[in-house]
C-alpha positions as CSV (number, residue, x, y, z in Angstrom):
1,X,0.0,0.0,0.0
2,X,1.1,3.5,-0.7
3,X,1.3,5.9,2.2
4,X,2.2,9.1,0.5
5,X,1.2,12.6,1.4
6,X,1.3,13.7,-2.2
7,X,-2.0,14.0,-4.1
8,X,-1.1,10.9,-6.2
9,X,0.7,7.8,-5.0
10,X,3.4,5.9,-6.9
11,X,1.1,2.9,-7.1
12,X,-1.5,4.9,-9.0
13,X,1.0,6.7,-11.2
14,X,2.6,3.4,-12.3
15,X,-0.6,2.3,-14.1
16,X,-0.6,4.0,-17.4
17,X,-2.9,3.8,-20.4
18,X,-1.4,1.9,-23.3
19,X,-2.7,3.8,-26.4
20,X,-2.9,1.9,-29.6
21,X,-3.6,-1.5,-28.1
22,X,-6.7,-2.6,-29.8
23,X,-8.2,-5.9,-30.7
24,X,-10.7,-6.4,-33.5
25,X,-13.5,-8.7,-32.6
26,X,-15.9,-10.6,-34.9
27,X,-19.1,-12.1,-33.4
28,X,-22.0,-14.3,-34.1
29,X,-25.4,-12.8,-35.3
30,X,-26.7,-13.2,-31.7
31,X,-23.6,-11.6,-30.3
32,X,-24.0,-8.7,-32.7
33,X,-27.6,-8.2,-31.7
34,X,-26.5,-8.1,-28.0
35,X,-23.8,-5.5,-28.7
36,X,-26.2,-3.3,-30.7
37,X,-28.8,-3.6,-28.0
38,X,-26.4,-2.1,-25.4
39,X,-25.8,-5.4,-23.5
40,X,-22.7,-4.8,-21.4
41,X,-21.6,-8.5,-21.6
42,X,-20.1,-10.1,-24.7
43,X,-19.5,-13.8,-23.9
44,X,-16.8,-15.9,-25.3
45,X,-19.3,-18.2,-27.1
46,X,-20.4,-15.2,-29.2
47,X,-17.0,-14.4,-30.5
48,X,-15.9,-16.0,-33.8
49,X,-12.5,-14.3,-34.3
50,X,-10.1,-11.8,-32.7
51,X,-7.1,-10.1,-34.2
52,X,-4.5,-10.0,-32.9
53,X,-5.1,-12.8,-30.6
54,X,-2.5,-12.1,-27.9
55,X,-3.2,-8.6,-26.7
56,X,-3.2,-8.1,-22.9
57,X,-6.1,-7.7,-20.6
58,X,-7.6,-4.2,-20.8
59,X,-6.9,-3.6,-24.5
60,X,-9.7,-1.7,-26.3
61,X,-11.9,-4.2,-28.1
62,X,-13.6,-3.0,-31.3
63,X,-16.6,-5.2,-32.3
64,X,-17.2,-5.2,-36.0
65,X,-20.2,-6.3,-38.0
66,X,-19.8,-8.3,-41.3
67,X,-19.6,-5.0,-43.3
68,X,-16.6,-3.8,-41.1
69,X,-18.7,-1.2,-39.4
70,X,-18.1,-0.6,-35.7
71,X,-20.9,-2.2,-33.7
72,X,-19.5,-1.5,-30.3
73,X,-16.5,-0.8,-28.1
74,X,-15.4,-2.4,-24.9
75,X,-12.5,-3.7,-22.8
76,X,-10.8,-7.0,-23.6
77,X,-10.8,-9.6,-20.8
78,X,-9.3,-12.9,-22.2
79,X,-9.4,-14.7,-18.8
80,X,-13.2,-14.3,-18.3
81,X,-16.2,-16.0,-19.9
82,X,-17.5,-12.4,-20.4
83,X,-14.7,-11.8,-22.9
84,X,-15.5,-8.1,-23.7
85,X,-16.9,-5.7,-21.1
86,X,-18.9,-3.5,-23.4
87,X,-18.7,0.3,-22.9
88,X,-20.7,1.6,-25.8
89,X,-22.9,0.5,-28.7
90,X,-21.3,2.1,-31.8
91,X,-18.0,3.9,-32.0
92,X,-16.6,5.8,-29.1
93,X,-13.2,7.0,-28.0
94,X,-11.9,5.2,-24.9
95,X,-10.0,7.5,-22.6
96,X,-10.2,10.3,-20.1
97,X,-13.1,12.2,-21.7
98,X,-15.3,9.0,-21.6
99,X,-14.6,8.3,-18.0
100,X,-15.3,11.9,-16.9
101,X,-18.6,11.9,-18.8
102,X,-19.7,8.6,-17.3
103,X,-18.8,9.7,-13.8
104,X,-20.5,13.0,-14.2
105,X,-23.7,11.4,-15.5
106,X,-23.7,8.8,-12.7
107,X,-23.3,11.6,-10.1
108,X,-26.2,13.6,-11.6
109,X,-28.5,10.5,-11.2
110,X,-27.7,10.5,-7.5
111,X,-28.0,14.2,-6.9
112,X,-30.7,13.8,-4.1
113,X,-28.2,11.7,-2.1
114,X,-25.3,13.9,-2.9
115,X,-27.2,16.9,-1.6
116,X,-28.5,15.1,1.6
117,X,-26.5,16.3,4.6
118,X,-27.7,13.3,6.6
119,X,-26.3,10.8,4.2
120,X,-22.6,10.9,3.4
121,X,-22.1,7.5,1.9
122,X,-23.4,6.2,-1.4
123,X,-22.5,4.3,-4.5
124,X,-21.3,6.6,-7.2
125,X,-20.7,4.0,-9.9
126,X,-22.7,0.8,-10.1
127,X,-20.7,-1.1,-12.7
128,X,-22.5,-2.2,-15.8
129,X,-25.6,-0.3,-14.8
130,X,-23.7,3.0,-15.1
131,X,-22.0,2.0,-18.3
132,X,-18.7,0.9,-16.7
133,X,-18.8,-2.9,-16.5
134,X,-16.8,-4.4,-13.6
135,X,-16.1,-1.0,-12.0
136,X,-17.7,0.1,-8.7
137,X,-17.0,3.4,-6.9
138,X,-18.4,4.0,-3.4
139,X,-18.1,7.2,-1.5
140,X,-17.7,7.3,2.3
141,X,-17.5,10.9,3.5
142,X,-14.2,12.2,1.9
143,X,-12.9,8.7,0.9
144,X,-13.6,7.0,-2.4
145,X,-13.3,3.3,-2.8
146,X,-12.8,1.8,-6.2
147,X,-13.6,-1.9,-6.5
148,X,-12.6,-3.8,-9.6
149,X,-14.4,-7.0,-10.6
150,X,-12.3,-7.3,-13.8
151,X,-8.6,-6.9,-14.4
152,X,-9.5,-5.1,-17.7
153,X,-9.5,-1.8,-15.8
154,X,-5.9,-1.9,-14.7
155,X,-4.4,-0.3,-17.8
156,X,-6.9,2.5,-17.4
157,X,-6.7,2.9,-13.7
158,X,-4.5,6.0,-13.7
159,X,-7.0,7.9,-15.9
160,X,-9.9,6.6,-13.7
161,X,-8.2,7.9,-10.6
162,X,-7.4,11.3,-12.2
163,X,-11.0,11.7,-13.4
164,X,-12.5,10.9,-10.0
165,X,-10.0,13.2,-8.3
166,X,-10.9,16.1,-10.6
167,X,-14.6,15.8,-10.0
168,X,-14.7,14.9,-6.3
169,X,-11.4,16.1,-4.8
170,X,-11.4,13.3,-2.2
171,X,-9.1,13.0,0.7
172,X,-8.1,9.5,-0.3
173,X,-8.9,6.9,-2.9
174,X,-8.6,3.2,-2.0
175,X,-8.5,0.2,-4.3
176,X,-10.4,-2.9,-3.6
177,X,-10.2,-6.1,-5.7
178,X,-12.6,-9.0,-6.1
179,X,-11.1,-12.4,-5.3
180,X,-10.7,-13.3,-9.0
181,X,-8.9,-10.0,-9.8
182,X,-6.7,-10.3,-6.7
183,X,-5.5,-13.7,-8.1
184,X,-4.7,-12.1,-11.5
185,X,-3.0,-8.9,-10.3
186,X,0.6,-10.1,-10.5
187,X,0.0,-11.2,-14.1
188,X,-1.6,-7.9,-15.3
189,X,0.5,-6.0,-17.8
190,X,1.4,-2.4,-17.0
191,X,2.0,-2.4,-13.2
192,X,5.6,-1.2,-13.5
193,X,7.7,-1.8,-10.4
194,X,4.8,-1.4,-8.0
195,X,2.4,-4.1,-6.7
196,X,-1.2,-3.2,-6.3
197,X,-3.3,-5.3,-4.0
198,X,-6.6,-5.4,-2.3
199,X,-6.6,-2.4,0.0
200,X,-3.9,-0.3,-1.8
201,X,-4.3,3.4,-1.2
202,X,-3.9,5.2,-4.5
203,X,-4.4,8.8,-3.3
204,X,-3.7,10.3,0.1
205,X,-2.7,8.5,3.3
206,X,-3.6,5.1,4.7
207,X,-6.5,5.6,7.2
208,X,-5.5,4.9,10.8
209,X,-9.1,4.0,11.8
210,X,-12.4,3.0,10.0
211,X,-14.0,5.8,8.0
212,X,-17.0,7.3,9.8
213,X,-20.0,8.4,7.7
214,X,-23.7,9.1,8.2
215,X,-26.7,7.1,6.9
216,X,-30.0,8.9,7.3
217,X,-28.5,10.7,10.3
218,X,-27.0,7.6,11.9
219,X,-23.2,7.5,12.4
220,X,-21.6,4.3,11.0
221,X,-18.1,3.2,10.2
222,X,-16.6,1.3,7.3
223,X,-13.3,-0.5,7.2
224,X,-12.5,0.5,3.6
225,X,-9.1,-1.4,3.6
226,X,-10.2,-4.9,4.8
227,X,-13.9,-4.8,5.3
228,X,-16.4,-6.9,3.3
229,X,-17.2,-5.5,-0.2
230,X,-16.1,-1.8,0.2
231,X,-16.7,-1.6,3.9
232,X,-20.5,-1.4,4.3
233,X,-23.7,-2.6,2.6
234,X,-24.8,0.7,1.0
235,X,-27.5,-1.1,-1.0
236,X,-29.7,-1.8,2.1
237,X,-30.0,1.9,3.0
238,X,-33.7,2.1,2.1
239,X,-34.5,-1.2,3.9
240,X,-32.7,0.0,7.0
241,X,-35.0,3.1,7.0
242,X,-38.1,1.0,6.5
243,X,-37.1,-1.3,9.4
244,X,-36.5,1.8,11.5
245,X,-40.1,2.9,10.8
246,X,-41.5,-0.5,11.9
247,X,-39.4,-1.1,15.1
248,X,-41.0,1.1,17.7
249,X,-41.5,-1.1,20.9
250,X,-40.4,-4.2,19.1
251,X,-38.0,-7.0,20.1
252,X,-35.9,-7.4,17.0
253,X,-33.8,-10.3,15.6
254,X,-31.2,-9.4,13.0
255,X,-29.8,-12.5,11.3
256,X,-26.6,-12.1,9.1
257,X,-26.4,-8.8,10.9
258,X,-22.9,-8.0,9.6
259,X,-21.9,-4.5,10.8
260,X,-25.3,-3.7,12.2
261,X,-27.0,-1.6,9.6
262,X,-30.5,-3.1,10.3
263,X,-29.8,-3.4,14.1
264,X,-28.8,0.2,14.6
265,X,-31.7,1.5,12.5
266,X,-34.1,-0.6,14.5
267,X,-32.7,0.7,17.8
268,X,-33.0,4.3,16.5
269,X,-36.6,3.5,15.6
270,X,-37.5,2.6,19.2
271,X,-36.9,-1.1,19.4
272,X,-36.9,-2.4,23.0
273,X,-34.2,-5.0,22.2
274,X,-32.0,-6.1,19.3
275,X,-30.3,-9.5,19.0
276,X,-27.7,-9.7,16.3
277,X,-26.5,-13.0,14.7
278,X,-23.5,-13.3,12.5
279,X,-20.7,-15.8,11.9
280,X,-18.1,-13.1,12.0
281,X,-17.0,-11.8,15.4
282,X,-15.1,-8.8,13.8
283,X,-18.4,-7.8,12.1
284,X,-20.3,-8.0,15.3
285,X,-17.6,-5.9,17.0
286,X,-18.0,-3.3,14.3
287,X,-21.8,-3.4,14.9
288,X,-21.2,-2.8,18.6
289,X,-19.0,0.2,17.8
290,X,-21.8,1.5,15.4
291,X,-24.2,1.3,18.4
292,X,-21.7,3.3,20.5
293,X,-21.4,6.0,17.8
294,X,-25.2,6.6,18.2
295,X,-25.6,6.4,22.0
296,X,-26.4,10.1,21.9
297,X,-29.8,9.1,20.4
298,X,-32.1,8.4,23.3
299,X,-33.8,5.5,21.6
300,X,-30.5,3.8,20.8
301,X,-29.3,4.3,24.4
302,X,-32.5,2.6,25.8
303,X,-32.3,-0.4,23.5
304,X,-31.0,-3.6,24.9
305,X,-28.3,-5.1,22.5
306,X,-27.2,-8.7,22.5
307,X,-25.5,-10.8,19.9
308,X,-24.6,-14.4,19.0
309,X,-21.6,-15.4,16.9
310,X,-22.3,-18.6,14.9
311,X,-23.9,-20.3,12.0
312,X,-27.3,-18.7,11.3
313,X,-29.2,-22.0,11.1
314,X,-27.7,-23.3,14.3
315,X,-28.4,-20.1,16.2
316,X,-32.0,-19.9,14.9
317,X,-32.6,-23.6,16.0
318,X,-31.1,-22.8,19.4
319,X,-33.4,-19.8,19.9
320,X,-36.4,-21.8,18.9
321,X,-35.6,-24.6,21.4
322,X,-35.3,-21.9,24.0
323,X,-38.8,-20.7,23.1
324,X,-37.6,-17.2,22.1
325,X,-39.9,-15.1,20.0
326,X,-39.3,-11.7,18.3
327,X,-41.7,-9.1,16.9
328,X,-39.5,-8.3,13.9
329,X,-37.1,-10.8,12.3
330,X,-34.7,-9.7,9.5
331,X,-32.8,-12.3,7.5
332,X,-30.3,-10.9,5.1
333,X,-28.0,-13.6,3.9
334,X,-25.1,-13.5,1.4
335,X,-25.7,-14.5,-2.1
336,X,-26.7,-18.2,-2.4
337,X,-26.7,-18.5,-6.2
338,X,-23.3,-17.7,-7.9
339,X,-24.5,-19.4,-11.1
340,X,-27.7,-20.7,-12.7
341,X,-27.0,-24.3,-11.5
342,X,-27.0,-23.1,-7.9
343,X,-30.5,-21.6,-8.1
344,X,-32.4,-24.7,-6.8
345,X,-30.1,-25.0,-3.9
346,X,-30.4,-21.3,-3.2
347,X,-34.2,-21.5,-3.2
348,X,-34.0,-24.5,-0.8
349,X,-31.8,-22.4,1.5
350,X,-34.2,-19.5,1.5
351,X,-37.1,-21.9,2.3
352,X,-35.0,-23.3,5.3
353,X,-34.3,-19.8,6.5
354,X,-37.9,-18.7,6.3
355,X,-39.0,-21.8,8.2
356,X,-36.3,-21.2,10.9
357,X,-37.1,-17.5,11.1
358,X,-40.8,-18.1,11.5
359,X,-40.1,-20.5,14.4
360,X,-38.9,-17.4,16.3
361,X,-41.3,-14.8,14.9
362,X,-44.2,-14.0,17.2
363,X,-47.8,-14.1,15.9
364,X,-48.6,-10.6,14.9
365,X,-44.9,-9.9,14.0
366,X,-43.1,-9.3,10.8
367,X,-40.6,-11.4,8.9
368,X,-38.2,-9.7,6.4
369,X,-36.5,-12.0,4.0
370,X,-33.9,-10.4,1.8
371,X,-31.9,-11.8,-1.2
372,X,-28.9,-10.5,-3.0
373,X,-28.7,-13.4,-5.4
374,X,-29.0,-12.0,-8.9
375,X,-30.4,-15.2,-10.3
376,X,-33.3,-15.3,-7.8
377,X,-35.9,-12.8,-8.8
378,X,-38.6,-11.2,-6.5
379,X,-41.3,-13.7,-7.5
380,X,-39.1,-16.7,-6.8
381,X,-38.2,-15.2,-3.4
382,X,-41.8,-14.5,-2.6
383,X,-42.7,-18.1,-3.5
384,X,-39.8,-19.4,-1.3
385,X,-41.3,-17.4,1.6
386,X,-44.7,-18.9,1.1
387,X,-43.3,-22.4,0.6
388,X,-41.1,-22.0,3.7
389,X,-44.2,-21.1,5.8
390,X,-46.0,-24.4,5.0
391,X,-45.9,-26.7,7.9
392,X,-44.2,-24.1,10.1
393,X,-47.3,-23.5,12.3
394,X,-47.4,-19.9,11.1
395,X,-49.2,-18.1,8.2
396,X,-47.6,-15.4,6.2
397,X,-49.1,-12.6,4.2
398,X,-46.9,-10.6,1.9
399,X,-47.2,-6.9,2.7
400,X,-44.4,-5.3,0.8
401,X,-41.5,-6.0,-1.7
402,X,-38.5,-3.7,-2.1
403,X,-35.7,-3.6,-4.6
404,X,-32.7,-1.4,-5.5
405,X,-32.1,2.1,-4.0
406,X,-31.5,5.0,-6.3
407,X,-27.7,4.7,-6.2
408,X,-27.8,1.0,-7.3
409,X,-29.8,1.5,-10.6
410,X,-30.7,-1.4,-12.9
411,X,-29.4,-0.5,-16.3
412,X,-29.8,-3.8,-18.2
413,X,-31.9,-7.0,-18.1
414,X,-29.6,-8.9,-15.8
415,X,-28.6,-5.9,-13.7
416,X,-30.9,-6.6,-10.8
417,X,-29.9,-8.6,-7.7
418,X,-31.5,-7.1,-4.6
419,X,-34.9,-7.8,-3.3
420,X,-36.7,-8.2,0.0
421,X,-40.1,-9.6,1.0
422,X,-41.9,-8.3,4.1
423,X,-44.4,-10.7,5.4
424,X,-47.0,-10.3,8.2
425,X,-47.0,-13.4,10.5
426,X,-50.0,-15.0,12.1
427,X,-50.6,-18.3,13.9
428,X,-51.8,-21.1,11.7
429,X,-55.5,-21.7,11.8
């Protein structure tokens, strides 16, 4: 990691654009239709030829039709089934002007959040959905976090950092890498003598403590260097607020609580007690600190906070055997379906969670079942909730569904992943 006081670190400056590296791509008729429709993903099976065949990851890929017209432009990723991350349908110049334009457009779409003094953390760039496949930018107060889900961005990283810095003037910019990109980083062309890794600081100094920010007036913290994702689940902001509005006087169970977003919101909403469940003790410790950051709020100070570190299914079974019941149960697990083949297992897991959650939900209470599995849609999740209730001794009635917040837009057919089903719970007749 770089720890420079200069506006730009050596790690960032070492990653330079390689002009002139372009690969010509020919595709199948179906691939051509996808490119022209604006689909951000061009899969390897749609490619019939590339020339030259040995250009490095991140080269500019020009997709031609059979009349040698430019159908689209993207970034070449030879190590991924999504072989070209499409940037544009038709011709476009790849470089600083394009990045600045995309960042400015994305910012304008989030202006309500940008102007909200009570919320200082939000997603600035949501990958494919903002026209920048595999690139995420989250803002936490004066810190920007770039997360890369494809190594194709490395040759362009210097320009990306420059464009973000000119628009936002952040105190620091941190680089986070997906697991796949972390494994590739040593093989990526253009890194010079410096090694970029997950948690590298590209601009400013390495933070000595988690970054504090506000979400709807609540003070939270994010470990932007080592925390999960970019440090916090920004996508659940609206659901946190909804739970807060439902929590007055309630005993609340927060399963897969992570760093306590739902729990702190419920306490601020007047919950009498909150019980957090997560398999990660460091996450629960962060949640405890987030409670401490908000003890100046009378409702948070009054709320009784307990936690259990362990497997969610085992903890739920233990609570049920103890005869524990809660008025509001939130279940927000990690993604269960990494690919299409995993969908049946994912749906089975959701049904199990619902059944286990209902066993500790009081009659007259509410169960909130969330999903961040992109291959499980809202109807499938709602069906899993209904199926999970059968034989549970409880009846459920769906009262609400929620989806993506404004800073996590859906820009193409497969761009959605987040949904939650709110269900009123009653005793079985």
